[in-house]
C-alpha positions in Angstrom: 86.1 -91.8 237.5 82.7 -92.2 239.3 81.0 -90.1 236.6 82.5 -92.3 233.9 81.2 -95.3 235.7 77.7 -93.9 236.0 77.6 -92.8 232.3 78.9 -96.1 231.2 76.0 -97.9 232.9 73.5 -95.6 231.2 75.2 -96.0 227.9 75.1 -99.7 228.3 71.4 -99.7 229.1 70.5 -97.5 226.2 73.1 -98.6 223.7 70.6 -99.5 221.1 69.3 -95.9 221.0 72.8 -94.4 220.5 73.6 -94.4 216.8 77.2 -93.4 217.1 78.2 -95.9 219.8 78.1 -99.6 218.7 77.1 -102.4 221.0 80.6 -103.9 220.9 82.0 -101.0 223.0 84.3 -102.5 225.7 85.5 -101.0 228.9 89.3 -101.1 229.3 91.0 -101.4 232.7 91.2 -97.6 233.1 87.4 -97.5 232.8 87.5 -95.5 229.6 85.5 -96.4 226.6 87.4 -97.6 223.5 86.1 -97.7 219.9 85.4 -101.3 219.0 87.4 -101.1 215.8 90.5 -99.7 217.3 93.8 -101.5 217.1 95.9 -102.2 220.1 95.7 -99.7 222.8 96.3 -96.1 221.6 98.5 -93.5 223.2 97.2 -91.8 226.4 96.2 -88.5 224.7 94.3 -90.3 222.0 92.5 -92.4 224.5 91.5 -89.3 226.4 90.0 -87.5 223.4 88.2 -90.6 222.2 86.8 -91.2 225.6 85.8 -87.6 226.0 84.0 -87.5 222.6 82.1 -90.7 223.3 81.2 -89.7 226.8 79.9 -86.4 225.5 77.8 -88.0 222.7 76.7 -90.8 224.9 75.9 -88.6 227.9 73.9 -86.2 225.8 72.0 -89.1 224.2 71.3 -90.6 227.6 70.0 -87.3 228.9 67.8 -86.9 225.9 66.5 -90.4 226.3 65.9 -89.8 230.0 63.7 -86.8 229.4 61.8 -88.6 226.7 61.5 -92.0 228.3 58.4 -93.5 230.1 60.0 -92.8 233.5 60.5 -89.1 232.8 58.4 -86.5 234.5 58.1 -84.9 231.1 56.1 -87.8 229.7 52.3 -87.8 229.7 50.4 -90.6 231.4 47.9 -91.8 228.9 44.3 -91.6 230.1 41.9 -94.4 229.5 40.2 -94.5 226.1 36.9 -92.7 226.2 34.4 -91.2 223.8 34.9 -87.4 223.5 32.4 -85.2 225.2 30.7 -83.0 222.7 30.6 -79.8 224.7 27.0 -78.9 225.6 25.4 -79.5 229.0 22.4 -78.4 231.1 23.8 -77.8 234.6 20.5 -79.0 236.1 20.7 -82.4 234.4 23.1 -85.3 235.2 25.6 -85.8 232.4 26.0 -89.2 230.8 29.6 -89.8 232.0 30.9 -92.3 234.5 30.8 -90.8 238.0 34.0 -91.0 240.2 34.2 -93.0 243.4 33.1 -91.1 246.5 30.6 -88.9 244.7 26.9 -88.6 245.4 25.9 -91.5 243.1 28.7 -93.9 244.0 28.8 -93.7 247.8 29.5 -96.9 249.8 27.5 -97.4 253.1 30.5 -96.3 255.1 30.9 -93.2 253.0 27.2 -92.3 253.5 27.8 -92.6 257.3 30.7 -90.1 257.0 28.6 -87.7 255.0 25.9 -87.8 257.7 28.5 -87.2 260.3 29.8 -84.2 258.4 26.4 -82.7 258.0 25.8 -83.0 261.8 29.1 -81.1 262.5 28.4 -78.5 259.8 24.9 -77.9 261.0 26.2 -77.4 264.6 28.6 -74.8 263.3 25.7 -73.1 261.4 23.8 -72.8 264.7 21.1 -75.2 263.6 19.3 -77.0 266.5 19.7 -80.8 266.4 17.4 -81.7 269.3 15.5 -84.1 267.2 18.6 -86.3 266.8 19.0 -86.6 270.6 22.8 -86.6 270.1 23.5 -86.1 273.8 21.5 -89.1 275.0 23.2 -91.3 277.4 24.6 -94.5 276.0 22.5 -97.7 276.5 23.2 -100.0 279.4 26.1 -102.4 279.2 24.8 -105.7 277.7 24.6 -108.6 280.0 27.0 -111.6 280.0 24.4 -113.7 278.3 23.9 -111.1 275.6 27.7 -110.8 275.1 28.0 -114.5 274.7 25.1 -114.5 272.2 26.9 -111.7 270.2 30.0 -113.8 269.9 28.1 -116.3 267.9 27.0 -113.8 265.4 28.7 -113.7 262.0 30.8 -110.6 261.9 30.6 -108.5 258.7 33.8 -108.1 256.7 36.3 -105.4 257.5 35.5 -102.4 255.4 37.3 -99.3 254.3 36.9 -97.2 257.4 37.9 -100.0 259.8 34.3 -100.9 261.0 32.1 -103.8 260.0 29.3 -101.4 259.2 26.7 -102.9 261.4 23.8 -101.0 262.9 25.3 -100.5 266.4 28.6 -99.2 265.0 26.9 -96.8 262.6 24.9 -95.3 265.4 27.9 -95.0 267.6 29.8 -93.3 264.8 27.2 -90.7 264.1 26.3 -89.9 267.7 30.0 -89.5 268.6 30.2 -86.2 266.7 28.3 -84.3 269.5 31.6 -83.3 271.1 32.5 -79.7 271.7 33.3 -77.9 268.4 36.0 -75.8 270.1 37.9 -79.0 270.9 38.3 -80.1 267.3 41.9 -79.7 266.2 44.5 -81.2 263.9 47.4 -82.5 266.0 49.2 -84.9 263.7 51.1 -82.3 261.7 48.7 -82.6 258.7 47.9 -78.8 258.7 50.0 -77.4 255.8 48.2 -74.1 255.7 47.4 -73.5 259.3 43.7 -74.2 258.8 43.2 -75.4 262.4 44.0 -71.9 263.6 41.7 -70.4 261.0 38.9 -72.7 262.1 39.2 -71.5 265.7 39.3 -67.9 264.5 36.2 -68.4 262.4 34.3 -69.8 265.4 35.4 -66.7 267.4 35.1 -64.0 264.8 32.1 -65.1 262.7 28.5 -65.6 263.8 27.0 -69.1 263.0 24.6 -67.4 260.6 27.5 -65.7 258.7 29.2 -69.1 258.3 25.9 -70.7 257.2 25.3 -68.0 254.7 28.8 -68.2 253.3 28.3 -72.0 252.8 25.0 -71.7 250.9 26.6 -68.9 248.8 29.4 -71.2 247.9 27.0 -74.0 246.9 25.6 -71.9 244.0 24.1 -74.4 241.5 26.0 -77.3 243.0 24.5 -80.1 245.1 25.4 -79.4 248.8 26.2 -83.0 249.3 28.7 -82.8 246.5 30.4 -79.8 248.1 30.8 -81.5 251.4 32.1 -84.7 249.7 34.9 -82.7 248.1 36.2 -81.8 251.5 35.7 -85.3 252.8 37.6 -86.9 250.0 40.4 -84.3 250.3 40.8 -85.2 254.0 40.6 -89.0 253.4 37.2 -89.2 255.0 38.4 -87.8 258.3 35.3 -85.8 259.4 37.0 -83.5 261.9 39.7 -82.5 259.4 37.1 -82.0 256.7 35.1 -79.7 259.0 38.3 -77.6 259.8 39.0 -77.4 256.1 35.4 -76.4 255.2 35.0 -73.7 257.9 38.4 -72.2 257.3 37.5 -71.9 253.6 34.2 -70.2 254.6 36.3 -67.7 256.6 38.7 -67.2 253.6 35.8 -66.6 251.2 34.0 -64.2 253.5 36.8 -62.2 255.2 40.0 -62.6 253.2 39.0 -62.6 249.5 35.3 -61.6 249.6 34.5 -64.1 246.8 30.8 -63.7 246.6 30.2 -60.1 247.7 33.0 -58.6 245.7 35.0 -60.7 243.3 32.0 -62.3 241.6 29.5 -59.5 242.4 31.7 -56.9 240.7 33.9 -58.8 238.3 35.0 -57.3 235.0 32.5 -54.4 235.1 34.1 -52.9 238.3 37.6 -53.4 236.9 36.6 -51.4 233.8 35.2 -48.7 235.9 38.3 -48.6 238.1 40.6 -48.4 235.1 38.8 -45.1 234.2 39.2 -43.7 237.7 41.1 -40.6 238.6 42.5 -42.3 241.7 45.9 -43.7 240.7 45.7 -46.8 243.0 42.2 -47.7 241.9 43.0 -47.1 238.3 46.1 -49.3 238.5 44.2 -52.2 240.1 41.5 -52.1 237.4 44.0 -51.9 234.6 46.1 -54.8 235.9 43.0 -57.0 236.4 41.8 -56.2 232.8 45.3 -56.8 231.5 45.0 -60.5 232.4 41.7 -60.7 230.5 42.8 -58.7 227.5 46.0 -60.6 227.1 44.3 -63.9 227.5 47.0 -64.9 230.0 44.6 -67.6 231.0 41.2 -68.5 229.8 38.5 -71.2 229.8 37.9 -72.9 226.5 36.4 -76.3 225.6 36.5 -79.7 227.4 38.7 -82.7 227.6 37.5 -86.3 226.8 36.0 -86.6 230.2 33.8 -83.5 230.0 36.1 -81.5 232.2 36.3 -77.7 231.4 39.8 -76.7 230.2 41.7 -73.7 231.5 44.6 -72.7 229.3 47.5 -70.7 230.9 49.8 -69.1 228.4 52.9 -68.8 230.7 54.9 -66.8 228.1 52.6 -63.8 228.6 53.4 -63.4 232.3 56.0 -61.2 233.8 56.1 -60.5 237.5 56.6 -56.7 237.1 53.5 -56.3 234.9 51.1 -56.4 237.8 50.9 -56.4 241.6 50.0 -59.7 243.3 46.5 -58.5 244.4 45.0 -58.1 241.0 46.5 -61.3 239.8 45.2 -63.2 242.8 41.8 -61.6 242.3 41.9 -62.7 238.6 42.9 -66.3 239.7 39.9 -66.6 242.1 37.6 -65.1 239.4 38.7 -67.7 236.9 38.3 -70.6 239.3 34.8 -69.4 240.4 33.7 -68.9 236.8 34.9 -72.4 236.0 32.8 -73.8 238.8 29.7 -72.5 236.9 30.7 -74.8 234.0 30.6 -78.0 236.1 27.8 -80.5 236.5 27.7 -83.9 238.1 29.3 -86.3 237.5 32.0 -83.8 236.2 33.3 -82.1 239.3 36.9 -81.2 238.2 38.6 -79.2 235.6 41.8 -79.6 233.5 44.5 -77.0 233.3 47.0 -76.7 230.4 50.1 -74.7 231.2 51.3 -73.9 227.7 55.1 -73.5 228.1 55.7 -72.5 224.5 58.3 -69.8 224.4 58.9 -70.0 228.2 62.0 -68.3 229.6 63.3 -67.5 233.1 61.8 -64.0 232.8 58.3 -65.6 232.8 58.9 -67.5 236.1 57.1 -66.1 239.1 56.8 -68.2 242.2 54.3 -66.0 244.0 51.3 -66.7 241.9 52.3 -70.4 241.7 52.2 -70.6 245.4 48.8 -68.8 245.6 47.3 -71.2 243.0 48.6 -74.2 244.8 47.1 -73.0 248.1 43.7 -72.3 246.4 43.4 -75.8 245.0 44.8 -77.6 248.0 43.1 -75.6 250.8 40.1 -73.8 249.4 39.0 -75.7 246.3 39.7 -79.3 247.2 39.1 -82.1 244.7 38.7 -79.5 241.8 41.6 -80.6 239.7 41.1 -83.4 237.3 44.4 -83.1 235.4 47.2 -80.6 234.9 49.0 -80.7 231.6 52.4 -79.0 231.4 52.8 -78.6 227.7 56.2 -78.2 225.8 58.2 -77.5 228.9 61.8 -76.6 228.0 64.8 -78.1 229.7 65.3 -75.0 231.8 62.0 -75.8 233.5 63.3 -79.0 235.0 65.1 -77.3 237.9 62.1 -75.1 238.5 59.8 -78.1 238.5 61.9 -79.8 241.2 61.2 -76.8 243.4 57.5 -76.6 242.7 57.0 -80.3 243.1 58.3 -80.1 246.6 55.4 -77.7 247.5 52.7 -80.0 246.2 50.5 -82.4 248.1 51.2 -85.9 246.6 47.6 -86.3 245.5 47.9 -83.0 243.5 51.3 -84.0 242.2 49.9 -87.3 240.8 47.5 -85.4 238.6 50.3 -83.5 236.7 51.3 -84.8 233.3 54.0 -83.5 230.9 53.0 -83.3 227.3 55.3 -82.5 224.4 53.2 -82.5 221.2 49.7 -82.9 219.8 49.8 -86.7 220.1 50.3 -86.4 223.9 47.4 -83.9 224.2 45.2 -86.4 222.3 45.4 -88.7 225.3 43.3 -86.2 227.1 41.5 -84.1 224.5 39.6 -85.1 221.4 41.7 -84.3 218.2 39.1 -81.9 216.7 38.9 -80.0 220.0 42.5 -79.1 220.3 42.9 -75.5 219.3 45.3 -74.6 216.6 47.5 -72.6 219.0 48.3 -76.0 220.5 48.9 -77.6 217.1 45.3 -78.9 216.9 42.6 -78.6 214.2 40.1 -76.3 216.0 40.1 -73.0 214.3 39.6 -70.8 217.4 41.6 -68.0 218.8 41.2 -66.2 222.1 39.7 -62.7 221.8 38.5 -60.6 224.7 35.1 -59.0 224.4 34.8 -55.9 226.5 31.9 -55.4 229.0 28.7 -54.1 227.3 26.5 -51.3 228.4 23.5 -52.3 230.5 24.6 -56.0 230.6 24.2 -55.9 234.4 21.0 -54.0 234.4 19.3 -56.7 236.5 21.7 -56.0 239.4 20.0 -52.7 239.9 16.7 -54.4 240.6 17.4 -54.9 244.3 13.7 -55.7 245.1 13.7 -58.8 242.8 17.2 -59.7 244.1 16.0 -59.6 247.7 12.9 -61.6 247.0 15.0 -64.3 245.3 17.5 -64.3 248.1 14.7 -64.8 250.6 13.4 -67.7 248.5 16.8 -69.3 248.5 17.1 -68.8 252.2 13.8 -70.6 252.7 14.9 -73.5 250.5 18.2 -73.8 252.3 16.4 -74.0 255.7 14.1 -76.7 254.2 17.1 -78.7 253.0 18.7 -78.4 256.5 15.5 -79.7 258.1 15.1 -82.6 255.7 18.8 -83.4 256.2 18.1 -83.8 259.9 15.1 -86.0 259.1 17.3 -88.1 256.8 20.0 -88.5 259.5 17.4 -89.4 262.1 15.6 -92.0 260.0 19.0 -93.5 259.0 20.0 -93.8 262.7 16.8 -95.6 263.4 17.2 -97.9 260.4 13.7 -96.9 259.1 14.2 -98.0 255.5 10.9 -96.7 254.2 11.3 -93.4 256.0 14.8 -93.0 254.7 13.6 -93.5 251.1 10.8 -91.0 251.5 12.9 -88.3 253.1 15.6 -88.8 250.5 13.2 -88.3 247.7 11.8 -85.1 249.4 15.4 -83.9 250.0 16.5 -84.5 246.4 13.6 -82.6 245.1 14.4 -79.6 247.3 18.1 -79.7 246.2 16.9 -79.7 242.6 14.8 -76.7 243.3 17.7 -74.9 244.9 19.9 -75.6 241.9 17.3 -74.4 239.5 16.6 -71.3 241.6 20.3 -70.3 241.5 20.1 -69.6 237.8 17.1 -67.4 238.4 19.1 -65.5 241.0 22.4 -65.5 239.2 22.0 -62.3 237.0 21.0 -60.3 240.1 24.1 -61.1 242.1 26.9 -61.8 239.6 28.1 -59.4 236.9 28.3 -60.8 233.4 31.6 -62.2 232.4 33.4 -62.8 229.1 31.9 -66.3 229.1 28.4 -64.8 229.3 29.1 -62.4 226.5 30.3 -65.1 224.1 27.4 -67.4 225.0 29.3 -70.1 226.8 27.3 -69.5 230.0 23.7 -69.2 228.8 20.5 -68.2 230.7 18.9 -71.0 232.8 22.0 -73.0 233.4 22.9 -74.2 229.9 26.6 -74.3 229.1 27.7 -74.4 225.5 31.5 -75.0 225.5 31.7 -74.5 221.7 29.0 -71.9 220.9 30.5 -71.0 217.6 31.9 -74.3 216.7 29.6 -75.2 213.9 32.6 -76.2 211.8 33.9 -79.3 210.1 36.0 -80.2 213.1 33.2 -80.3 215.5 31.0 -82.2 213.1 33.8 -84.7 212.6 34.0 -85.3 216.4 30.3 -85.6 216.7 30.2 -88.2 214.0 
């Protein structure tokens, strides 16, 4: 009886959309639905079958309407109108797109203070001496009663985002307060989903300051180091201590757990190919299973959305848990994320993932890699997701989604959109840049190009590599020194000095970013995206290197 009542309410609210049930349907005392043109009350059996039929039709229609309504999780949230990005960037130049709040070109004064605080803590972990900042100086004497009375008459600045008025004294207190013992920094409010507080303490015990510092500058690559720190700050809602714990635990994860820079990216596809030809069965299996992901095109990077964000397409129908062990799949996941990072340039700092659910069945569901991917984006690559599009999800996925959604941070969950067709995708991707596999116009198909002989010949030139690494080390030290100058001048409110050191510092960061692309072929094996000319020498990224077709010209027009 309760189910009838619930369905009746939904039938009533969506009556206009149910073609077989007319608006004149009335509810009789038994709470059954009676056809509006029926004569006096029919017999009990007839009433039952009429009621059953209408409930079945109406209930099915309501369920259909629910999963296609604006409130359904299977409905895309339309992005704001924006001119499509045409797909070519120089990673050393700033792209002509609107930067997001909390990034290097949109910082508020309070956010700049937080960034300086974060740099102080990071440099302390790196073992850099901060004597010039005099962080351990005793606080100034307590103001006299007369001075306190005078201060009362001063106009207080408006309350700002971080709970302070933002005056000189408060800014100074905020920055100097970070000189506390690093070992005492901890997360105690339960906001430690992945146990990073413990990993932070382990990193301080197991890794030398120089190892952590080196891991940080390796992670920077061609990025702006400020941008990298700001990702962690935004992810931790501008709590500097939590951001530091997240950063250092990530350095430990990269260096000790996954070996991102010295193995995954240094060896890449070339090592997998070599392993696949090995006589050692374990090594052979690992190589074959990594290459299987590439050759199938289980996931790949192709094109950009309307906001200039690189797109990663995951073809879920190609995955079966038994086809590979978790280790090669996790290695492939990190390899793809790190490669996508090479395609980013400010103000674009995030990527879009399309999970193509076409042909999805329960045999394709595998919770283990889903959990690993979620951890990567939430714990080790914060603020890297722009949008997630779950495309053409079948009804069977709704129960799976209810489980996965429970694992997600609310911020990550808010970036997930369900799309059903080409029109839904066009809210995010320019029409001419939706590939035909997703019912678009772009005549492009994934095809894996195998590693080529001698494509990594520069990696054998260790002398040049070491010279470039030494040059990068020198630039990193200079940036650290100018960062200390910048913080000191900011504390003293020396406006002219701040501007001068900022200009010097920005120039050094630009040099570091340019220098990365000189170093890159000596420390990173070539990928599919180098071989098909998406990643080009010198830091140019051409998202559609072979797209000289009518579709691309139409978008450009």
